[in-house]
N, C-alpha and C positions, 0 to 999 in steps of 0.2 A: 330252449335249444333252438340254434340257428344251423340250418343245413345249406350247404353250398357244393356245386360240383366244380372240381378242379382238374386240370390236366398235368399229369407227371410223364411226359414222353420217355419211352424206353431207349430211344436212339436220338441223337442230336437233331436239332430242328432243320438244319440244311439238308441232311439226308433225308428225313421225313417229307419235306417239301419236294426234294427231288424225286421220291417215289411216287408223290402225288401227282407230279407232272407227268411221269411215265405212264401212270395208269391213265391219266387223262388222253395221252397219246394213243394208248391202246383202244380206248373207248371210241375216240374219233375214227381210228381205222376200222373198227367193227361196224360202225355207223356207215362207212363209205362202202364196206363190202356187203352191206345189207344183212348181216347177221341177226337173226331174231332173238338170240339170247343176251343181246347186249344189256337190257335193263338188269338181268340176273348177274352178269358179270360185273357191272356197275355196283350193285349191292354188295357183291363178294369183296370187290376193292375198297369200298367205303368200310366194310367191317374190318378188313385186315388193318387199313390206315388207322381206323378208331381204335383198334387193339394196340397198334404202336403207340398212339398218342396216349394210351393209358389213363382214361378218366376215372376219377376217384370221387367218392363222396365223403366231404368234410363235415363234421358235426362239432360244434362249438357251444360250450357252456358259458354263457356271458354274464357278467354282473354289471349293471348299470352304474355309472358314476354321476354325481351331483354336478350341476354346472356351478361355476364361481363368477361372482361379480366383485371387482375390486373398488373399493372407496377409498380415494385418496383425499385427505383433509389438510388443508393449509392452515397451519398454527403460525406463521410468520408473524413479524412485528406489525406489519400493515394490516394483517387481520384482527388486530386488538384494537383498532380504532372504532369509536363510535359504537354502534350495537353489533358490530359484525361478529363477535363472539357468540351473542344468543342467536343470530341468524344461522351461524355454522351449526350450533348443536341442535337446533330444531330441524335442520336439513339432515343431519346425521340420524336423528331419531326417526324422521319420515322415511328415509332410505332403508333402514333397518326393519322398519314395519312392513314396507312394500316387499322387501326381498323375503322376509319371514312368511308372507302369504303366497309366494311362488312355489309350486311343487319342485322338490329336487333340486334346490338352488341354495348356494351358501354365499355368505358375504365375508370379504376380507377388508378390514379397516386399517390404514396405513395413514399416519400423521408424520408431518415434517415441519421444522421450524426454520430459522435463518440460516443460510448456508455459511461456511466457515470462511472467516477473512472478508466479510462483507460482500459475499457472492450473491446475496439476494435470495428470492424464493426459487428453489430448485425442484419445482414440480415435475418436470419430465424425468430428472434423475430418480426421485421417489417412485414414479410410475414405472420406469424401466426396473428397478430393483424389486418392486412388487410382482411385476410379470415374470421376472426371472426366477421367482421363488415359487411359481405355481406352473402345472402341466398346461401349455398353450391350447391343448385339445379340449381343455375344459373351460376356458375363459369366454364366458358369455357377454361380457360387456365390462366397462370401467366408468367410474362417475368421479369426476374431480370438483371438490367445493373449494372455491378460491376467489379472490377479487379480480383475477384475471391478469394481474401484474406478475408475469413469470419471466425468469431471466436466463433460462436455459432452453429455449425452444429448439436450437440446433441438435439438442439431444433426445428429440422426441422419438419413442419407440413406436414400431409398427405393432398393430393389433389385429387379431383375427375376428374382432367383434367391435361393436360401436363403442365410441368414446364421447361421454357427455360431461357438460360442465354446468354446475350449480353456481351463479354467480352471486356473491354477497354485495353489499352496499346499497345505497339509495340513489335516485334520480336527483335528489335535492342536495346530495354531497358537494362540497366545494372546498378548495384548499389553496392557501398562498405559500409560495416558496421563494426562496432567494438563491440565485445561481451565479457563481463566478465563472464567467466565460473565457476569461484570459487573464492570467497572472503569471508573471516570471518567477523563476526560481532564485534568480539572482538580480542584483541591482545595485547601481554605484551610489554610495552614500552621498547625500546632498543634492543628486541630480534627479529631476522630476521625471517620472514615468507614468503611463497610463495603465490603470487597471480597470478592467470590464467586468460589469455585473449586471444582473437583471432581475427585476421583481416581476413574479408571473402568478396570475390567478388561474386556476383550473377547476373545472366542473360547472355547477349551476350557481354562478356567482349572484348573491341577492342584489336586488337594484339599490338598497341602501348602504351598500359598501361603495365607497368613493373611489376615484381613479388615481389616489396618491396613498402612500404609505410612509411611516415614521421609520427611517434608516439610522441606526445608531453604529458609530464606528468607534473602535477602541484600539490604540496602538500600544502594544505591551500592557502594562499597567497603569497607563496614564487615564486622565479623566476622560470619559466617553464624550463623544459629540453627536448630536442628533440632527439630521436633516430630513426635510420633506421631499420625497422623490416621487415621480410618475410610476404607475404601474404599466407593464407591458412593453417598455422601452428599454433598450441597452444602454446602460449608463457609462460613461468613461470618467473615472475619478483620478484627479492628478495626485500623485502620491510622491513624498520625499522620505526615504529612510532616514531616521534620526541617528542611528549608530551602526557600527560595524556588527558583524555576527548575525545571529538569527533574530529577526525582527517579526513579532507576531501581530497581525492585523486581524481583528475580530469584527465581523458584520452581523448585526442582528435586527429583525424587524419586530416591531409591536405586534403582538397576538391580535388577530382580527376576530370579532364575535362570530362564532358559528363555524369556523374552519376546523377540519378534521384534526390538525395536529400542529403544533408549533416547532416540532422537531426539525423541520426543514426551514425555519425561519432564521437560521443563523449559518454562518460560515467562517471558518478560519483559514487565513492565508499566511503561510510561513515563508518569508523571503529573506534570503542570505545577503546581508549589506556587506558589499566589498568596496574597497578604495581603488578608484581608478589608477592613480599614482600617488604614492606616498612621497610628498616633498620634504626633504631633509636639508637644513642649512648647517654645515659643519664648518666652525671657524676654529682653526688651530692657531695658537698663539706663536708656535715656533715649531720647526722641524724636530722631531724626535722619533724614537723606535715605535711607539704606539701608533703614531699618526698613520703610516700605511696600514696598520692592521684595522684601524677604524674605516679608513677608505675602502680597503678591499672587501670588508665585511658589508658595508652599505651598497657598493657597486655590484656585489654578486647577487643581490636580490634585484630581478628584473622589474618588480613593482616599485622600486625606489627611484626617485628622481632626485639625484643628489647635486647640491651645489656646494663646493668645497673651495675655501680659501686658506692659505697658509701665510702668516706674517713671516717673511724670510729675513727682513732687514728692520730693525726698529729705527723710528724717525729720528730719535736722539742722536744716532750715530752720525756724526758730521764727517764726511770724507769728500764733500763737494760734488756728490752726484746729484743732478736735478731730480726733484721729487717725482716728475712724470716718468723717470727711468728707473725707478725703484722696483717695478714688477713689470712682468710681461704683459699681465692684463690689468687695468686700473681696478681696484677694489671699489666696485659701486655701492658704497655704503649708504648713500641716501636711497637708491632704489630698492635695496634689500631690507633696510631697517625702517623705512618711511612708507614707501609706496607699495611694497609687496610683502610687508612682513606677515599679513595675515593670511597669505597664500600658503605659508609653510605649516606643516603639520607637526614638525618637530626641529628645534633649534639645540645645537650641541655646541657648548664651549669647551673646546679640547686645549687645556693648559693655557688658557687665554689670560693675558694680563693687559691692564690699561696703559696704552703707550701713546695716547692722544689721537688714535685712528677713529675711535668711535666717540663722538661726543656724548656727554651726559644725557642729552635729550634723547639720544638714539636708545641709550640704557632704559630711560622713562618709557620708550615705546615696548621695549620688551616686557617691562613690568606689567603695562597695560594689556599686551598681547596675551600673558599669562592669565591675568585675572579675567579676561573675557573668553577663556577657553583655549588658550595655547598651551604648549608643553615646553620645557626647557630642561635639558640634562647638562650637568656641570661635571665634567671629569678633570678633578683637581690634581695639579702637581705642586711643587715647591713654590711656585708663584702665588698659590692661593693664600698664603699666609703673609705676603709682601705687601709693600705700601701701595703698589699698583694693581692690588688684587681685585677682582670683581666684588669682593666683600665691601670694598671702600667705595661702592657705587649705590645707586638707589635699587639694584639687584638685591642688595641685603635684606630689603623689606620682605622679601618672599622667600628667601633661603631658609631651610629649616635647621642650619647649623651655624656655629660661630668658630672661626679658626682661633687657635692659640698661637699660631706663627712658629709652631714646633714641627720639625720633619723627622719621622722616627724611621731610622734605616736599620737594616738587618732582615734576614728571612724570617717570614711567618706564612702561615696557612691560613687563608680566609675560612671564616665559619659562619654557619647560620646562627642567628638568635633564636630564642623560643618562639619570638613573633615570625621570624623568617621562616620556620619550619610550618606555619600555619598560613603564610601569606602566599597568594597565588603566584607572585613573581619568582619567588625562590623555593616554593614548596617542592620537595621530591629532588631537588638539584644533588643532594648528597648520595642519591643512587646512581648518578651519572659519573660519579668520581672514579678515576681509575684504580687499579690495584695499588695499595699503598697510600691512597688518598689524594687530594687535590695538590698540584704544584705550588711551590712558594712564590710569594711576591716579596719585594725588597724594599719598599718605601711606601710610608703611609703618612698622610697629613694629619697631624692631631686636631680632632673637631669635637666640639661640644654640641650635642643634639639638643636643640631648644623646643622643637616641635616634629610633628611628622613620626614616621614609623622606622625604626632601625632594624633592617632585616638581615644585615650582613655585619660581622664585627672583625676587628683585626686583634693584635696584641693588646693585652689589658684591658680588653673588651671595649676598645675605643670604636666609635662608629665607622664603619667602611661603606655601607650603602644605605642611605637615607631617603625615604619617599614621603612626599607631602602633597596635599591639596591646597590650592591658593584661589579662592574665588570659584571661578568655572574651570580653570586650568591645573595643571599638576607640574610639580618639580621634583627632580631626583638630583642627588649629589653623590658621586663615586669619589671617595676620599684617597685614591691612588691613581697613578698613571701607569700602572704595571699590569692591567688586565690582559695586555697584549702577550704577556708570557704564557698564558693558558692557550692563546691561539696559536702560539709558536710550539706548543707542546712541551714545554720546559718541566723535566721532572713528572712527565705523564700529562702535563697540562690540566685542563679543566674545563667545564662546560660554557666557555665564553660565548659561543654562538646562541645557544639556548637561554642564557642568562640576558643577553642584551636583546634578544627577540622578544622575551617576556616582558623585559623593561620597556621596550618601545611600544608593545601592544597595550600594557597597562597605562601607559602615558597617553595613548590615543583612546582610552576609554573602551576598550574591546570588552564586551560583557562577560566573556569567559574568564577574564582576569580581574573582575571586581572583587574586593575584599569581602563584601557581604552579597552573595548571590544565590539565588535559588533557580535551578535548571531542571528540566524534565524532558526526556525523550521517549518516544513510544516505538515499540517494536512488536508487531502484531497487537496483542492485547496486554502487553506488560509494559507499565510505566517504570522507567529508571529514574528516580528522584535523587538529585544531588544538592546538598545545602553546603556552601562554603562560608566560613566565618573565621575571623582572626581573634574572636573574643576567646578567653580562657574557659568559660563556662558553655556547656552544650546549648544549643537553642531549644526553643519550647517545642510543644507538639505542632505537628503540621496538620492543617485542615484541608481535605480534599472535597470538593463539592461536585458531585456526579451531575450528567446532563438531565436527569429527572428531579433534581433538587436535594436529594439526599446527600448527606455529609458524612465523613468519617475522619476521625483523629488518629495520627499515626505518630511514633517517635522513631526518629531515625537514628540507627547505631552508627557509631564512629568507625570509619575505615582508615583513616590516616589523620594526623594532627591538622585539625581545623577543617576536616572534610567529613561529612555525613552522608550516607548513601543508603537507598533501600530499593528493592525491585518489588513493585505491587502490581497485582493483576487487576485490571480493570473490568468490572461486572458487565459493562455494556459499551457500545460504541458511542462516540460523540465527543462534546466538549468537556473537558474537566478543568476546574478552577482551583489553583493551588494557592493557599494563604498561610503565611507564617510571620506574625508580626506586621510589619509594614512592607513585607516582600509579597509580590503576587506574580503569579505565572499561569498563563492559559496554554493548554496543550490539548490537541486533539488525538484521540485514539480511533484510528480509522478516519474515514470522512467525518466532517462536522454534522452532516446528514447523512446516515447511512442509506445504502442503496434501496432499503425497504422504504424509504420516506421520500425518495426522489419523485416518484409517481405515486400518489395515494388514491386517486380517483379510480373506482372499479370500471374496467374498461373490456368489452367483450371481444374487440377486435384483434387483440393480441393473440389469442388462442384460435380464432376463427380459421386460420390456415391449417391448424393441426386437426382440428375437429371435423372439418368438411370432407377430407378424403375418407374417414371413417364413417360416414354416415350419421354422424352424432348431432347433437343440438346443444345450444347455449341457452339457459333458462334463468333469468333473474329471480333470486329467491323472494324479492319484494312482490313480484307478480303472482306468487302462489307456488307451492311445491307441486311437481307432476307426478303421475302415477306412472307404474312400469308395466309394459306389456311385451309379449313374445312377438317377433318379427322373423321372417326368413332371411337367411344370409344374403347379402347385397342389395336388400330392400331399404328405403329410407327409413330411419329409426328414430325420428323425432317428429312430433306433431303438436297440435294445440292441446295442451293439458297432459301430455304423455311423453315418455321416453321409451325406446325399444331396446330389448336385449335379444341376443341370438342364442337360442337353445343349441347346445353342441352335441347331445347324444353320445357322449363319450361312454366307453365301457372298458372292463377288464376281462379277459379270457382266463376262466378258471379251470376249464378242461378242453381238450382237444382230440378227436379220433378221426382217423382217415380210413375208409374201408373202399375195396373195389366194387364197382358197380356190376360188373360181369366177371365170372370167373374165366380163366383162360381157355379152358377146355370148351365151354360152351361158344366162345367165340370161334374157336377152331372148327367145331362141328357145324356152326351156323355158315361160315365161309366156304367149308367144303360142300355143304348141301346146295348152297347157291351156284356154286361153280359145277357141281354135277348136274343140276337142274338145267343150266345153260347149255352143258353139252349134250343132254337128252334131247332138248328141244331142238338144237341144231342139227343133231343126228336123225332125227325123225323126218325132218325136212329134206335131209340128203337122200332117205330112202324113197320118199314120195317122188321125188324128182327122177 
């Protein structure tokens, strides 16, 4: 039972204070006049004012509540290194035993792991949530068991009690990590750029560990190359991207003996290779309706640097005009086909016929250009089967078709072959057809395919678009000169722009248009894996190798002809290696080294700014587990071998009674007696006088 005196004024406080001031004035006046009854008058006024203040006696029946200590345990990935799990569990048991020995004290244990989307150790968030779940009046302290690597210090809550840290780890811990300090998101193909990285040792590095490390570099699925690099210095690596699209560069360090983990010994950089300018040489044999379409199509792309020449007048036409006056600008054949031919990314022969303008030696240069990695597109017209056809030149050695010299006229609708429905150049083009199907073409050169891939066909299943690989280069033959009808929208037209874009990108060896390709993209922790093939039979199982070395085999379902795809949830962050046959792909889920492994050495300085204002302490578990003792609020709560908690003395009121100290009639009688006594004293004095 707890008793206390409270005041419940019968009138408002301003009026009560006004009456008290008036009574004081009267008292001063009585003293000035020398009235003998002033003490009695004062007591009477005090009695009346006290009655108006209405003092009451409050009696509470209280029930004491136990104090609460919150224990926050870090179970993140960095806490699984070395013997930290054993240290953590021993500390938990020791705290539980200490709290059990304290009177009227309870323990709340809260555990947390890695934050979502590689947020790291969110210890302050876990502590704030634990505090919010308990009455603050009962919180006697909080203890955090962690390695000190906390990533949400800005969310540290305020505590009405001490906060302590039990630090895992050892003084002898050390680790080596690889850091990519600067890497561009885009780079120009074939142009050198600098990629910066650093190998760094942390912690108590043994003297036996040398100042150098072995760094292995892998580009896409190529053979890895190993270099010896210094530790602790920023390195600038000159890099050239081999192809367009996404280039995956993987860097890895050889594990060192005794380091905490090798999860931070690797890094993956994904750089999108772009072409500075796509240099295209378009040679038109004669003016025709499709020439302007080709030119407009190529000139509309700002990334295309087009060189276009049209043979307006054949040399065999003898009309007396000097040769140097046959064109507005002289056709620089030697410069284009000898000196600068390797600078072009694509050469297009549009209805070109041999009229003595290009010597056979120049055509030989074109053949060598293709075999060494160049690309040639032949847009054939009626001239392709004539005596002055490109087929009658050394170029025939690399062309995948043989002309029959027949020209088929009459309307027909281009169609995709079975292979074309699977080939990345033409796959899905049928979905882009207008209502009623593609518009008709009216001329086709009869060709016989002798090699390559026929992806489009005309009437009687004759080849319309044939693709082939020659040496390091690629060749394509379009057996009609009327693709421009699609661009003009004749009978609804067709996907001319998309077809030619894909064709150009395939010839330029863009990875996304390879016939046999394995790609993977990561969104959060979900891998979207795509396998493209032109084979009629499904590919075999896909093997996924996780960062920890475990593997799983998957069968990819077919979603479209030649396209197999699956969404697979990755169980952990890090680098995954995908293998299927001779195809290999490396993809990172989150960063190659999760945030938990960026800093792995136990560090007390990170949490020091949070613990210090709360009078807490940071104790390494390695040095021994401390005991718990009571300390008064505001006093230092940590010392040698002990940590303090602040008892709160919280309670809950079960019953409450309020009674008057004095009845009103008694106060009235008392005040009256005092006033009468004062009158009598002063009246007796008057009679004596």
